[in-house]
C-alpha positions as CSV (number, residue, x, y, z in Angstrom):
1,M,138.7,115.1,-0.3
2,T,140.5,115.4,-3.6
3,C,139.4,114.1,-7.0
4,S,141.6,113.3,-9.9
5,V,140.6,115.0,-13.1
6,L,142.0,112.1,-15.1
7,T,140.4,108.7,-15.4
8,T,141.4,105.6,-17.4
9,S,138.8,106.5,-20.0
10,T,140.1,110.1,-20.5
11,P,143.4,110.1,-22.5
12,R,146.0,112.6,-21.7
13,R,146.3,115.5,-24.2
14,Q,149.6,115.1,-26.1
15,E,151.9,118.1,-25.7
16,H,151.8,118.8,-29.4
17,E,148.0,119.0,-29.5
18,R,146.5,122.5,-29.5
19,P,143.3,123.2,-27.6
20,R,140.2,123.8,-29.5
21,A,139.9,127.4,-30.7
22,L,137.3,129.5,-29.0
23,T,134.3,130.3,-31.1
24,A,131.7,133.0,-31.0
25,A,129.1,130.5,-29.8
26,D,131.4,129.8,-26.9
27,Q,132.2,133.3,-25.9
28,I,129.7,136.0,-27.1
29,D,127.3,136.8,-24.3
30,L,124.2,138.5,-25.6
31,R,122.2,137.9,-22.4
32,D,118.6,138.3,-23.3
33,S,119.0,141.1,-25.9
34,R,118.7,139.0,-29.0
35,E,115.5,137.3,-27.7
36,R,114.0,140.6,-26.7
37,L,114.7,142.1,-30.2
38,L,113.3,139.1,-32.1
39,G,110.2,139.0,-29.8
40,H,109.6,142.7,-30.0
41,R,105.9,143.8,-30.2
42,L,106.6,146.0,-33.2
43,Y,106.4,143.1,-35.7
44,Q,102.8,142.4,-34.7
45,L,101.9,146.1,-35.1
46,V,103.2,146.4,-38.7
47,D,100.0,144.9,-40.0
48,R,98.6,147.3,-42.6
49,P,99.9,149.4,-45.5
50,E,100.2,152.7,-43.6
51,R,102.1,151.1,-40.8
52,I,104.4,149.3,-43.3
53,R,105.2,152.6,-44.9
54,R,105.8,154.2,-41.5
55,F,108.1,151.3,-40.5
56,M,110.1,151.8,-43.7
57,E,110.5,155.5,-42.9
58,A,112.0,154.5,-39.5
59,H,114.0,151.5,-40.7
60,V,115.7,153.3,-43.6
61,W,118.0,155.0,-41.2
62,A,119.3,151.6,-40.0
63,V,119.6,150.5,-43.7
64,W,121.8,153.6,-44.4
65,D,124.1,153.3,-41.4
66,F,124.5,149.6,-42.0
67,Q,126.5,150.6,-45.1
68,S,128.8,152.8,-43.0
69,L,129.4,150.0,-40.4
70,L,130.2,147.7,-43.3
71,K,132.7,150.2,-44.8
72,A,134.3,150.6,-41.4
73,M,134.8,146.9,-41.3
74,Q,136.3,147.0,-44.8
75,R,138.6,149.8,-43.8
76,E,139.9,147.9,-40.8
77,L,140.3,144.4,-42.4
78,T,141.3,145.2,-46.0
79,C,143.6,147.7,-47.7
80,I,141.6,150.6,-49.2
81,D,144.7,153.0,-49.3
82,V,146.9,153.9,-52.2
83,P,149.6,152.6,-52.6
84,W,148.0,149.2,-51.8
85,V,149.7,146.7,-49.6
86,P,148.4,143.2,-48.7
87,T,146.7,142.9,-45.3
88,V,147.6,140.2,-42.8
89,D,144.6,137.9,-43.2
90,P,143.6,137.1,-46.8
91,E,140.6,135.1,-45.7
92,S,139.1,138.0,-43.8
93,R,139.9,140.2,-46.7
94,R,137.9,137.9,-49.0
95,F,135.0,137.6,-46.6
96,V,134.6,141.3,-46.1
97,N,134.9,142.2,-49.8
98,E,132.3,139.6,-50.7
99,I,129.8,141.2,-48.3
100,V,130.7,144.7,-49.7
101,L,130.1,143.6,-53.3
102,Y,126.7,142.2,-52.3
103,E,125.6,145.2,-50.3
104,E,127.0,147.9,-52.6
105,A,126.2,146.4,-56.0
106,D,123.7,143.6,-55.8
107,L,121.8,142.5,-58.9
108,M,118.3,143.8,-59.1
109,P,115.3,141.9,-60.5
110,D,115.7,143.7,-63.8
111,G,119.4,142.8,-64.1
112,S,120.8,146.2,-63.1
113,A,123.0,146.8,-60.1
114,A,122.3,148.9,-57.0
115,S,123.3,149.0,-53.3
116,H,120.7,147.7,-50.9
117,F,120.3,151.3,-49.6
118,E,119.3,152.4,-53.1
119,L,117.1,149.4,-53.4
120,Y,115.4,150.3,-50.1
121,L,114.8,153.9,-51.3
122,Q,113.2,152.7,-54.5
123,S,111.0,150.2,-52.6
124,M,109.9,153.1,-50.3
125,R,109.0,155.2,-53.4
126,D,107.0,152.3,-54.8
127,A,105.1,151.9,-51.5
128,G,104.4,155.7,-51.1
129,A,106.7,156.1,-48.1
130,D,108.5,159.4,-47.4
131,C,112.1,159.4,-48.5
132,R,112.8,163.1,-48.1
133,P,114.4,163.2,-44.6
134,I,117.0,160.4,-45.4
135,Q,117.6,161.8,-48.9
136,R,118.3,165.3,-47.4
137,V,120.9,163.7,-45.1
138,V,122.6,161.8,-47.8
139,D,122.6,164.8,-50.1
140,G,124.1,166.9,-47.4
141,L,126.9,164.4,-46.8
142,A,127.6,164.2,-50.5
143,G,127.8,168.0,-50.5
144,G,130.5,168.0,-47.9
145,R,128.6,168.6,-44.7
146,S,129.6,166.7,-41.6
147,L,127.5,163.9,-40.1
148,P,126.8,165.8,-36.8
149,D,125.7,168.8,-38.9
150,V,123.2,166.9,-41.0
151,L,121.9,164.9,-38.1
152,T,121.1,168.0,-36.1
153,K,119.9,170.4,-38.8
154,E,117.9,168.0,-41.0
155,D,114.6,166.4,-40.2
156,V,116.0,163.3,-38.4
157,P,113.8,161.6,-35.8
158,A,115.4,161.6,-32.4
159,A,115.3,157.8,-32.2
160,A,117.0,157.4,-35.5
161,R,119.6,160.0,-34.6
162,A,120.4,158.0,-31.4
163,F,120.6,154.8,-33.3
164,I,123.0,156.3,-35.8
165,E,125.2,157.9,-33.1
166,S,125.4,154.5,-31.4
167,S,126.7,152.9,-34.6
168,F,129.2,155.7,-35.3
169,S,130.6,155.4,-31.8
170,V,131.6,151.9,-32.6
171,I,133.0,153.0,-36.0
172,A,135.0,155.7,-34.2
173,S,136.7,153.1,-32.0
174,R,138.7,151.8,-34.9
175,S,138.6,148.5,-33.1
176,P,138.2,145.6,-35.6
177,H,136.8,143.1,-33.2
178,Q,134.2,145.5,-31.8
179,I,133.2,146.7,-35.3
180,V,132.7,143.2,-36.6
181,A,130.9,142.2,-33.4
182,A,128.4,145.0,-33.9
183,F,127.9,144.1,-37.5
184,A,127.7,140.3,-36.9
185,Y,125.3,140.3,-33.9
186,G,123.6,143.7,-34.2
187,R,122.9,143.2,-37.9
188,E,123.6,139.9,-39.8
189,D,122.7,137.5,-37.0
190,V,119.2,139.0,-36.3
191,I,118.1,140.4,-39.7
192,P,116.7,137.1,-41.0
193,G,114.5,136.6,-37.9
194,M,113.2,140.1,-38.0
195,F,112.5,140.1,-41.7
196,R,110.7,136.8,-41.7
197,Q,108.2,138.4,-39.4
198,L,107.8,141.4,-41.6
199,L,107.2,139.3,-44.7
200,N,104.1,138.0,-43.1
201,A,102.6,141.5,-43.2
202,L,103.2,141.6,-47.0
203,A,101.9,138.1,-47.9
204,E,98.7,139.3,-49.4
205,R,99.8,142.7,-50.7
206,E,99.8,143.8,-54.3
207,P,103.2,143.2,-56.0
208,A,103.4,146.5,-57.9
209,R,103.5,148.4,-54.6
210,W,105.3,145.9,-52.3
211,G,107.2,143.7,-54.7
212,L,110.6,145.5,-54.5
213,Y,110.4,145.7,-50.7
214,R,109.6,142.0,-50.5
215,F,112.6,141.4,-52.8
216,Y,114.8,143.4,-50.4
217,L,113.6,141.4,-47.4
218,E,114.0,138.0,-49.1
219,R,117.5,138.8,-50.3
220,H,118.6,139.6,-46.7
221,I,117.0,136.5,-45.3
222,E,118.6,134.3,-47.9
223,H,122.1,135.7,-47.7
224,D,122.4,136.7,-44.1
225,D,121.1,133.4,-42.8
226,E,123.0,131.1,-45.1
227,R,126.3,133.0,-45.8
228,H,126.9,136.4,-44.3
229,G,125.9,135.6,-40.7
230,P,128.3,132.6,-40.5
231,I,131.0,134.6,-42.2
232,C,130.8,137.4,-39.7
233,R,130.7,135.1,-36.7
234,K,133.8,133.4,-38.0
235,L,135.5,136.8,-38.3
236,V,134.6,137.6,-34.7
237,S,136.2,134.3,-33.6
238,S,139.3,135.0,-35.7
239,L,139.8,138.6,-34.4
240,C,139.2,137.7,-30.7
241,G,141.3,134.5,-30.7
242,E,142.0,133.4,-27.2
243,D,142.0,136.9,-25.7
244,P,139.3,137.1,-23.0
245,Q,139.4,140.9,-22.9
246,K,138.6,141.1,-26.6
247,W,135.7,138.6,-26.2
248,A,134.3,140.7,-23.3
249,E,134.6,143.8,-25.5
250,A,133.0,142.1,-28.4
251,S,130.1,140.8,-26.2
252,A,129.5,144.3,-24.8
253,T,129.5,145.9,-28.2
254,A,127.2,143.3,-29.7
255,R,124.7,143.8,-26.8
256,A,124.8,147.5,-27.2
257,A,124.0,147.2,-30.9
258,L,121.0,145.0,-30.1
259,E,119.8,147.4,-27.4
260,A,120.1,150.3,-29.7
261,R,117.8,148.6,-32.2
262,I,115.4,147.7,-29.4
263,V,115.2,151.4,-28.5
264,L,114.5,152.3,-32.1
265,W,111.8,149.7,-32.4
266,D,110.3,150.9,-29.0
267,A,109.9,154.4,-30.5
268,V,108.2,153.1,-33.6
269,A,105.9,150.8,-31.7
270,A,105.0,153.6,-29.3
271,E,104.0,155.8,-32.2
272,F,101.7,153.1,-33.5
273,E,100.2,152.5,-30.1
274,F,99.7,156.1,-28.9
275,S,99.9,158.4,-31.9
276,P,98.6,156.4,-34.8
277,R,98.7,158.0,-38.3
278,D,96.3,155.5,-39.8
């Protein structure tokens, strides 16, 4: 038996009509990675000051390598060379530079400007968390040492090193759709959900110690949820277009970014459960 795919109630598509463009919601396959990350047991374990400080000491590595992933996105989608030439897609150029401005030079509560990494470091100092390992890595890079050298010779936790290496493998690909997929789905899409849960742990804490950290969390919830997340998903759709291979690569990269975060969270949660410092 055969069935006609056309009925009297379904008009024929005119030849001049273009099919609806594929969107990230249509094509990105995260399987259960996003739900597992947002439902991670770690958020319930970050329930008192010492554990908040320890979480910050682990999370700062992701805050730092976020900036490198963002700059890789800027490198691939805008012109950062001299002499300058215009890139193909002005809209993507604007979107990326908007995010860079916010992440590299956001306005602080006192009216000064700072990157979100610098904001995070200051919030760690206010809270009494240990900034020395990440500071040694940044200082080593600023002094001309290579990333593999500082990751192996400085006091970098194994879980943090693996997370950073995962991000930099995507950066090394020089593949715009994969870099943006890692940024969109491994960072911007899940950050609001993660940070809302962490804010609950700070609800009753003293503002002098936790105020700047709370400001950091709230800024990301506000901007990533309402502006940056949708921007990045739109960029993924634009870069992948109607190419099924690119969509498959973007999906695999996005899942890998989420899984890398889950592994990092597993390590922190295990420390709280089996080797508590508090």
